[in-house]
C-alpha positions as CSV (number, residue, x, y, z in Angstrom):
1,M,-4.1,-22.0,-15.7
2,I,-4.9,-21.5,-12.3
3,Q,-8.5,-20.3,-11.4
4,L,-10.0,-19.4,-7.9
5,D,-13.5,-20.2,-7.0
6,E,-14.2,-18.1,-3.7
7,K,-11.5,-15.6,-3.3
8,M,-13.4,-13.8,-0.7
9,Y,-12.1,-16.2,1.9
10,F,-8.2,-15.1,1.5
11,Y,-9.6,-12.5,4.1
12,L,-9.4,-15.3,6.7
13,L,-5.7,-15.4,6.3
14,A,-5.9,-12.0,8.6
15,I,-6.4,-14.3,11.4
16,I,-2.9,-15.7,11.4
17,P,-1.2,-12.6,12.3
18,V,-3.6,-11.9,15.0
19,M,-3.1,-15.4,16.3
20,V,1.0,-14.8,16.2
21,M,0.7,-11.6,18.2
22,A,-1.8,-13.3,20.5
23,F,0.7,-15.8,21.5
24,F,3.7,-13.7,21.7
25,F,1.6,-11.7,24.3
26,L,0.6,-14.8,26.2
27,Q,4.3,-16.0,26.5
28,V,5.1,-12.5,27.8
29,W,1.9,-12.7,30.2
30,K,3.3,-16.2,31.3
31,K,6.9,-15.2,32.0
32,R,5.5,-12.2,34.2
33,T,3.2,-14.5,36.1
34,Q,6.0,-17.4,36.7
35,R,8.3,-15.0,37.9
36,Q,6.0,-13.8,40.3
37,F,5.4,-17.1,41.5
38,A,8.7,-18.5,41.7
39,E,12.1,-18.1,40.4
40,T,13.5,-19.5,37.2
41,K,15.6,-22.0,38.4
42,L,13.1,-23.4,40.8
43,L,10.1,-23.2,38.1
44,K,12.8,-25.5,36.0
45,R,13.0,-28.3,38.6
46,L,9.4,-27.9,39.5
47,A,8.6,-28.5,35.6
48,P,11.9,-30.1,34.2
49,N,10.1,-31.6,30.8
50,R,8.4,-28.2,29.6
51,S,9.9,-27.3,26.6
52,S,9.5,-23.8,25.3
53,F,10.3,-25.0,21.7
54,K,7.3,-27.1,21.6
55,S,5.1,-24.4,22.3
56,A,6.2,-22.4,19.4
57,L,6.3,-25.7,17.0
58,K,2.7,-26.0,18.0
59,L,2.1,-22.8,16.9
60,I,3.5,-22.9,13.4
61,F,1.7,-26.5,13.0
62,L,-1.6,-24.7,13.6
63,L,-1.0,-21.9,11.7
64,I,0.1,-23.9,8.7
65,G,-2.8,-26.1,8.9
66,L,-5.1,-23.0,9.0
67,A,-3.7,-21.8,6.1
68,F,-4.1,-24.8,4.0
69,L,-7.5,-25.0,5.1
70,I,-8.3,-21.5,4.0
71,I,-6.9,-22.4,0.8
72,G,-8.9,-25.2,0.4
73,L,-12.0,-23.2,0.9
74,V,-10.9,-20.8,-1.8
75,N,-10.8,-23.6,-4.3
76,P,-7.8,-23.4,-6.7
77,K,-8.7,-24.7,-10.0
78,I,-6.0,-25.9,-12.7
79,G,-7.0,-25.9,-16.4
80,T,-6.5,-29.7,-17.8
81,K,-7.7,-29.3,-21.0
82,L,-7.0,-26.8,-23.9
83,E,-9.5,-26.3,-26.4
84,T,-9.5,-24.2,-29.8
85,V,-12.8,-22.0,-29.6
86,K,-14.1,-19.8,-32.5
87,R,-14.7,-16.2,-31.6
88,E,-16.0,-13.0,-33.4
89,G,-14.1,-9.6,-32.6
90,V,-12.2,-6.4,-33.2
91,D,-8.2,-6.2,-32.5
92,I,-7.7,-3.3,-30.0
93,V,-4.6,-1.8,-28.8
94,F,-4.4,0.5,-25.9
95,A,-1.7,2.9,-25.9
96,V,-1.3,4.5,-22.1
97,D,0.7,7.5,-21.7
98,V,3.0,7.2,-18.7
99,S,4.8,10.4,-18.8
100,K,5.4,12.5,-15.7
101,S,2.3,15.0,-16.8
102,M,0.2,12.0,-16.1
103,L,0.9,12.4,-12.4
104,A,-1.3,15.8,-12.2
105,E,-4.1,15.6,-9.8
106,D,-6.5,17.9,-11.8
107,I,-8.8,14.9,-12.3
108,A,-8.9,12.4,-9.3
109,P,-6.8,10.6,-8.1
110,N,-4.4,11.5,-11.0
111,R,-4.4,11.2,-14.7
112,L,-2.5,8.0,-15.2
113,E,-4.7,6.1,-12.3
114,K,-7.9,7.7,-14.4
115,S,-6.5,6.2,-17.8
116,K,-5.6,2.7,-15.8
117,R,-9.4,2.7,-14.8
118,L,-10.8,3.6,-18.4
119,V,-8.9,1.0,-20.2
120,S,-9.9,-1.7,-17.3
121,E,-13.9,-0.6,-17.5
122,I,-13.4,-0.8,-21.2
123,I,-12.1,-4.2,-21.1
124,N,-15.0,-5.3,-18.7
125,Q,-17.6,-4.3,-21.6
126,L,-15.5,-6.6,-24.5
127,A,-16.7,-10.1,-25.0
128,S,-14.7,-11.8,-27.5
129,D,-12.3,-9.0,-28.9
130,R,-8.3,-9.4,-28.9
131,I,-6.5,-6.6,-26.9
132,G,-3.0,-5.6,-26.6
133,I,-1.2,-2.8,-24.5
134,I,1.5,-0.2,-25.1
135,A,3.2,2.1,-22.6
136,Y,4.7,5.2,-23.8
137,A,6.7,8.4,-22.7
138,G,9.5,9.7,-24.5
139,Q,9.8,6.3,-26.2
140,A,7.0,3.5,-27.0
141,Y,7.3,0.1,-24.5
142,P,5.4,-2.9,-25.5
143,Q,3.3,-4.0,-22.8
144,L,1.6,-6.8,-23.7
145,P,0.8,-8.5,-27.1
146,I,-2.3,-8.9,-28.7
147,T,-4.2,-11.3,-26.7
148,T,-7.7,-12.8,-25.5
149,D,-6.6,-13.1,-22.0
150,Y,-8.2,-9.9,-19.8
151,G,-6.9,-11.1,-16.9
152,A,-3.5,-10.8,-18.0
153,A,-4.2,-7.3,-19.6
154,K,-5.4,-6.2,-16.2
155,M,-2.6,-7.6,-14.4
156,F,-0.1,-5.6,-16.8
157,L,-2.5,-2.6,-16.6
158,Q,-2.1,-2.2,-12.8
159,G,1.6,-2.6,-12.9
160,M,2.0,0.4,-15.0
161,N,3.7,3.9,-13.7
162,T,5.5,6.8,-14.5
163,N,8.9,5.2,-13.7
164,M,8.8,2.2,-16.0
165,L,10.4,4.0,-18.9
166,S,13.4,6.0,-18.4
167,S,12.9,8.6,-21.7
168,Q,10.7,11.0,-20.3
169,G,8.9,13.4,-22.6
170,T,5.6,12.3,-24.4
171,A,6.2,10.7,-28.2
172,I,2.6,9.9,-29.5
173,N,4.1,9.3,-32.9
174,A,6.4,6.3,-31.4
175,A,3.4,4.6,-29.5
176,I,1.4,5.0,-32.9
177,D,4.3,3.3,-34.8
178,L,4.6,0.6,-32.5
179,A,1.1,0.0,-32.7
180,S,0.9,-0.8,-36.2
181,T,3.4,-3.8,-35.6
182,Y,0.9,-5.0,-33.1
183,Y,-2.2,-6.4,-35.5
184,D,-0.8,-9.9,-36.5
185,D,-4.1,-10.8,-38.6
186,D,-3.7,-9.5,-42.3
187,D,-7.3,-10.3,-42.8
188,Q,-8.6,-8.2,-39.7
189,T,-10.9,-5.6,-41.4
190,N,-11.3,-3.7,-38.2
191,R,-8.1,-2.6,-36.0
192,V,-8.5,-0.1,-33.3
193,L,-5.9,2.0,-31.6
194,F,-7.3,3.6,-28.3
195,I,-4.6,6.4,-27.0
196,I,-5.2,7.7,-23.8
197,S,-3.0,10.7,-22.8
198,D,-3.6,14.3,-21.6
199,G,-2.5,15.4,-25.3
200,E,0.9,16.9,-24.5
201,D,3.4,15.8,-27.7
202,H,7.2,16.6,-27.5
203,S,7.8,14.4,-30.2
204,E,10.2,15.7,-32.9
205,Q,9.1,13.8,-35.7
206,S,5.7,14.5,-37.2
207,T,2.6,12.7,-35.3
208,I,0.5,13.2,-38.4
209,G,2.5,11.3,-40.9
210,A,2.3,8.2,-37.9
211,V,-1.0,8.6,-38.2
212,E,-1.5,8.6,-41.9
213,N,1.0,5.5,-42.2
214,A,-1.2,3.5,-39.4
215,V,-4.6,4.5,-41.5
216,Q,-2.7,2.8,-44.5
217,N,-2.5,-0.3,-42.3
218,G,-6.3,-0.2,-41.6
219,I,-6.1,1.1,-38.2
220,R,-8.7,3.5,-36.9
221,I,-7.3,5.6,-34.1
222,F,-9.5,7.0,-31.2
223,T,-7.9,9.5,-28.8
224,I,-9.2,9.4,-25.1
225,G,-8.5,12.9,-23.4
226,V,-7.3,12.7,-19.8
227,G,-6.8,15.8,-17.5
228,K,-8.3,19.3,-17.8
229,P,-7.8,22.3,-20.2
230,K,-6.7,24.6,-17.3
231,G,-4.0,22.3,-16.1
232,A,-2.5,21.5,-13.0
233,P,0.9,21.1,-11.5
234,I,2.9,18.0,-11.2
235,P,3.6,16.7,-7.8
236,I,6.7,15.2,-6.6
237,K,5.8,12.4,-4.1
238,R,7.6,10.5,-1.6
239,N,6.1,7.5,0.2
240,G,2.6,9.3,-0.9
241,V,3.5,12.3,0.7
242,V,3.9,15.7,-1.8
243,Q,7.7,16.7,-1.2
244,S,7.7,19.5,-3.7
245,L,5.9,20.5,-7.2
246,K,8.1,20.0,-10.8
247,K,9.5,22.7,-12.0
248,D,11.4,24.0,-15.2
249,N,14.9,25.1,-15.9
250,Q,14.0,28.8,-14.7
251,G,12.9,27.6,-11.6
252,E,8.9,28.1,-12.2
253,V,6.0,25.6,-11.5
254,V,5.2,23.5,-14.2
255,I,1.6,23.4,-15.1
256,T,0.7,20.6,-17.7
257,K,-2.8,21.1,-19.5
258,L,-4.8,19.0,-21.5
259,N,-4.5,19.3,-25.0
260,E,-7.6,18.3,-26.6
261,T,-6.5,20.2,-30.0
262,V,-3.5,17.6,-30.6
263,L,-5.8,14.7,-29.8
264,S,-8.7,16.0,-31.9
265,E,-6.6,16.2,-34.8
266,I,-4.9,12.7,-34.4
267,A,-8.5,11.3,-33.9
268,S,-9.8,12.9,-37.0
269,E,-6.7,12.0,-39.3
270,G,-7.2,8.5,-38.1
271,N,-10.7,8.1,-38.8
272,G,-11.6,7.6,-35.4
273,E,-13.2,10.3,-32.8
274,Y,-11.8,12.0,-29.7
275,I,-13.6,11.3,-26.4
276,E,-13.7,13.5,-23.3
277,G,-12.6,10.7,-20.7
278,S,-13.4,13.1,-17.4
279,N,-16.7,10.9,-17.2
280,T,-15.7,7.2,-16.8
281,E,-19.4,5.7,-17.5
282,N,-20.0,8.3,-20.2
283,A,-16.5,7.1,-22.0
284,V,-16.8,3.7,-21.8
285,E,-20.6,3.4,-22.7
286,Y,-19.8,5.5,-26.0
287,I,-16.8,3.4,-26.6
288,K,-19.1,0.3,-26.3
289,E,-21.6,1.5,-28.9
290,Q,-18.7,2.3,-31.4
291,L,-17.3,-1.2,-30.9
292,N,-20.5,-2.7,-31.5
293,Q,-21.0,-0.8,-34.8
294,M,-17.8,-2.4,-36.3
295,D,-17.9,-5.7,-38.4
296,K,-16.4,-8.6,-36.2
297,K,-13.9,-11.0,-37.7
298,E,-13.9,-14.8,-37.0
299,F,-10.8,-16.0,-35.5
300,E,-9.5,-19.2,-33.5
301,A,-8.3,-19.0,-30.2
302,K,-7.1,-21.5,-27.3
303,Q,-8.6,-21.4,-24.1
304,F,-8.8,-23.7,-20.9
305,A,-11.9,-25.9,-21.6
306,E,-11.9,-27.9,-18.3
307,Y,-10.7,-27.2,-14.7
308,K,-10.0,-29.8,-12.0
309,D,-10.7,-28.7,-8.3
310,Q,-7.7,-28.9,-6.2
311,F,-9.1,-28.0,-2.7
312,Q,-9.0,-31.5,-1.7
313,W,-5.1,-31.7,-1.3
314,F,-5.0,-28.2,0.6
315,L,-7.7,-29.6,3.0
316,G,-5.7,-32.8,3.5
317,L,-2.6,-31.0,4.2
318,G,-4.5,-28.5,6.8
319,L,-5.9,-31.4,8.6
320,L,-2.3,-33.5,8.8
321,F,-1.1,-30.2,10.2
322,L,-3.7,-29.7,12.7
323,F,-3.6,-33.4,13.6
324,L,0.4,-32.9,14.4
325,D,-0.6,-29.9,16.5
326,I,-2.7,-32.0,18.6
327,F,-0.1,-34.9,19.1
328,V,2.9,-32.9,19.8
329,L,3.0,-32.4,23.6
330,D,4.2,-29.2,25.3
331,R,6.7,-31.6,27.1
332,K,10.4,-32.1,26.1
333,T,10.7,-35.5,23.9
334,K,12.9,-38.0,25.2
335,W,15.1,-38.8,22.4
336,L,15.2,-35.0,21.5
337,K,16.1,-34.2,25.2
338,K,19.0,-36.4,24.7
339,L,20.2,-35.0,21.4
340,N,19.9,-31.7,23.2
341,L,19.1,-30.0,19.7
342,F,18.0,-27.0,21.1
343,N,20.2,-26.6,24.0
344,E,18.2,-26.9,26.7
345,H,20.1,-27.3,29.8
346,D,18.7,-28.9,33.2
347,D,19.7,-26.8,36.2
348,V,20.6,-29.0,39.1
């Protein structure tokens, strides 16, 4: 397990491409100035030991040295000791709709990005609950099993998109059925499933049947509606630019609408509640209150208890490359000149 203390120092890495560009323009300026002074053959006779390769090599050493020093400032740490700790919490599974309708922009920036932000903000409010993530469209896909690693959860969450599942449509029942297999603790009294969706359901099988099975397994289902009831078209983009709008078989523009009726019915049958998700702060605060009211179960979890600093290795390597940059001279090395590795011919 790697931990980074000061991530803000990564911004300093931006100086590297700036230095590369500065070096390039400096070399161009030098060559133009030298041509004005004398011909190339004469310059080589005046400065026969000048090596163009050494200048680039010195720059490489300098850039590598700076990169290592910057990483040293970030202070990466490696977990060295695993410890079993006791926690109290609820098992929570997030089922996120990744169907094409989630690209509608009736809620900024679009429904899917709004859903991801909602889940991320909910995770920020959790203390010791275990969480899992499911992506679903025409079928459901396990994105992250039950875990206490919130960092991994956010990483998987950000990678979710409407192209990750080949089967399109919206099968909420498939997401509920898959979620029912996620809860691996038979003694957990509080199992919660959050379905984040616009409520469109194209599944042929009964969603209510899946809800009833989930309730029998002790799962409470909350639904979070993302979108607007009046609806919006589904943009088809390329490189971030809208190329067209999605159309049906008759050539009409498809308008996708938030179906609060379906989501409310699922929540009602699932012993949960429907939550309107347009206001992130209000939705997250309400969910936090609901979770705090639930009984917490104690469980054991493994976590890294000790982290060891690794900055000294990067600082050492950085200083080494800076010293190499200082001691490497611009003129040709005699033994390298004899080997002629870089095909540098002397003109007579």
